[in-house]
C-alpha positions in Angstrom: -0.2 0.0 -0.2 1.6 3.3 -1.2 1.5 6.5 1.1 -0.2 9.3 -0.2 1.9 12.5 -1.0 1.3 16.1 0.1 0.8 16.8 -3.9 -2.0 14.0 -3.6 -3.7 15.5 -0.7 -4.0 19.2 -2.2 -6.2 17.6 -4.6 -8.4 15.3 -2.1 -12.0 16.3 -2.0 -13.3 18.8 0.9 -16.4 17.0 2.2 -17.0 15.0 -0.7 -16.6 17.8 -3.1 -13.5 17.9 -5.7 -12.1 21.1 -6.8 -13.8 20.8 -10.2 -17.2 20.3 -8.5 -16.5 23.2 -6.2 -15.8 25.4 -9.3 -19.1 24.5 -10.9 -21.0 25.3 -7.7 -19.0 28.7 -7.3 -19.7 29.9 -10.9 -23.5 28.6 -10.4 -24.0 30.6 -7.1 -22.2 33.6 -8.3 -24.8 33.8 -11.0 -27.6 33.3 -8.8 -29.7 35.5 -6.2 -29.1 33.6 -3.3 -27.4 35.5 -0.3 -27.0 35.1 3.1 -25.3 32.2 4.8 -28.5 30.0 5.8 -30.1 30.5 2.0 -26.5 29.6 0.7 -26.3 26.4 3.0 -29.9 25.4 1.7 -29.0 25.9 -1.8 -25.8 24.1 -1.7 -27.7 20.9 0.3 -30.2 20.9 -2.7 -27.0 20.4 -5.1 -25.9 17.3 -3.1 -23.5 19.3 -0.8 -23.7 17.4 2.6 -25.7 19.6 5.2 -23.6 22.0 7.4 -20.5 21.6 5.1 -20.6 24.5 2.6 -18.8 27.0 4.8 -15.8 24.4 5.7 -15.7 23.3 1.9 -15.2 27.2 0.8 -12.6 27.6 3.4 -10.8 24.6 2.7 -10.3 25.2 -1.1 -9.9 28.9 -0.7 -6.7 27.9 1.6 -5.3 25.4 -0.9 -5.8 27.9 -3.4 -4.0 30.6 -1.7 -0.9 27.9 -0.9 -0.7 26.3 -3.9 -0.6 28.2 -7.2 -1.6 24.7 -9.0 -4.8 24.7 -7.4 -5.7 28.2 -8.2 -4.9 27.4 -11.8 -6.8 24.5 -12.0 -9.7 26.1 -10.5 -9.5 29.2 -12.9 -9.3 26.8 -15.7 -12.5 24.6 -14.2 -14.4 28.1 -14.0 -13.6 29.1 -17.4 -14.5 25.6 -18.9 -18.1 25.8 -16.9 -19.0 29.3 -18.5 
């Protein structure tokens, strides 16, 4: 059984949400009229996000994008592809 490298860990889903899915959801949310933490949470749950996890998902992917340029580049690419 091989060990997981740090590189692999930066791509691990957060609360089951991959970077690609996070980009899709972010783009959709930006184009919506959903505002406020409770409304955003309900919106995310309807789209398959585990209840109570949207803030953790957002914070986690945001942190990785700040720390790792390759994550930010991939996020930007996914946003462009979902346009």
